[in-house]
Residue, then its C-alpha position, 0 to 999 in steps of 0.5 A: m487492484r488487488e494484486s496491484i496493492q499486494r505488490a506494493f505491500a510486499y515492496l514496501t515490506a522489502q525495503k522498508s529499513k532502506i526508506g526508514l520504515g522498519q519500526q513502523m511497519d512492525f508495528t501498524d496493521f494495515y486495513v485497505e478496501g477498495i470500492d468499484l463504484l461504477g461495477n464495471h470491473a476495469p483494472c485499477e493499477a493502485g501500487i504507487g497511490f497505495i505506497v505514498a499513501v502509506y509512506s506519507a501516513l506513517k511518517n505524518 
């Protein structure tokens, strides 16, 4: 999950001006916590969900 979110954040950082988040991303702190409730350490691709959540939160 960590790698997926890091890749998604890198994509957002690189494309922030194209998608209209330039100034918002520069002045916003992001805190992300993922908890494996089952404890099975299964891989989780959360990148797309992260991008959608950040975009939605910054655009209200």
